[in-house]
C-alpha angles and dihedrals in degrees: 000000000000122000116264108214089200099057114128094256092052087052091050091050090052091048095245091121121041124236138174100254119215097174138356136177133155094286107024139050127189126188142160115275112244090220103040119201092194138023087269115033117164126175115214118195137175114235092227122096103264120147099201145347090276091052092047093052093046099045108027122086115253092249093053090051092049093045092049093055092044088055090050088055091045090054091048089052095046091048092052094245101124102076097047095035139253140209130228119207129182120173120207122197139332101315091050090051097239101185100183117045095219117094112256141157124222110217109198129184144123098097142034105290123217127237122301094251134027111277093254090063091059092055093071 
């Protein structure tokens, strides 16, 4: 999978598409999801050109990876998610239904979240 410089997150990073920013620094951007799956649903993305989690882990420097996940935790803390709990989700590839080919983490909180998979998946 090669990086598409015109994916929606790349356009958001460049300021071509508006978002409700929660956090931004030189390497990371976080913003509210436009179709929230929980009361609090924030997308956290590195500004580098990484297609997926796998691509990020293979291509980014160790310090960039560590810094990214420290920022995710910082956002969770600043958004008052830590005490009551939050969930991180990152989809990789077709079977996981990755809809934007730019690595991102969904940070969900603000309510009791359901199981990880639909109930019929647990019955196997």
